N, C-alpha and C positions, 0 to 999 in steps of 0.2 A: 154781299153784295157781288155782283157780277160784272168781269172785267172783257171787253171787246178787243181781239188781238187782230189784225188784219191777215188773212190767210195768204201765204205766199204759195204760189201755184209754179210747178216747174214746166217747160215745156218739153211737149212729146217729143222734140228732135232727139231727148235724151243727151243734151249737152250738161245738164245739170244747172242751167242758168235760170233765174227767174224771169217769167214772162211778163210782157208789158204790150201795152195797145199801141199798134200801128194805126194812126189817124191820116187823113190826106188833108189837104190844105183849108178845108172847111171843118174840119174836125169830125168828120164822119169815119165810124170805126172801119177799117179795112180788115185786120186780121191779128192774131196774137204773135208775138216776135221774142227773141231774146239776142243779146249780142252775138251768139254763133251762127243764128240764121237770119238776121235781117236783112244781109244783101241779096240772098236768095229769095227771100219772101219779098222783098221791094220789087226785083226784078220781074216778079207776075204781074205787076201793074205798069200803067202807063207813068213814066217819071213825072211828066206835067203836073199830076193831080197831088204830088207832094209839094210842089214849089209855087205853082200859079194861084193867085187868089180868086180867079174865076178861070174857068175850064169849060167847054160844052158837055153839056148834059142831056141824056135823053128825055129824061123827065123833070118836071119844073121841082125847083128847090125851094121850099116854103120857110118863111121865117119861124112859124109855129111847129 
């Protein structure tokens, strides 16, 4: 019998923390972050995308 375990991937920032996804308010993936680099990574994006349910986009966002 084979067991499947999740692979814990560390951030390349060398903090030693486990990485996780940073997604916007629509659930769109932005980047990988950890506790140590979250503030720095979020600063690279417009803060409105993490809190506003709707924000202006250059491309149409489809439901499918």
